C-alpha positions, 0 to 999 in steps of 0.5 A: 524504483523512485516512488517505491517507499516500502515492500512487504513480503506477505502471506495470502493471495499475493507474495508482495505488497508495495507502498508507492508514494507519488504525486498523482495518478500519472506518476503511479501509472508510470511506476507500475507500468514502466518500472515495476511490471518489467521486473523479472518474476512479476507476472501481474499486479493489483493497484489499490489507492488510499483515499485517507490516512489515519493516525495512530491516535485515530486507530487506537480510538477505533479499536478501543470502542467497547473496551471501556470498563463499566 
């Protein structure tokens, strides 16, 4: 499906997580409603929109807070 860049099999509430990369909300609606939800076996979906992407550098800094040796 155009726009789908990654699909992960996950444990928990959902079976799959799909990363969709599109230019705008209309493109997202097109992928989800006109393509993804028409795939046999997909009964429902929940859409989360990322507001910001953090670099590996940012993540390393955040998760190392408080770990510095004293």
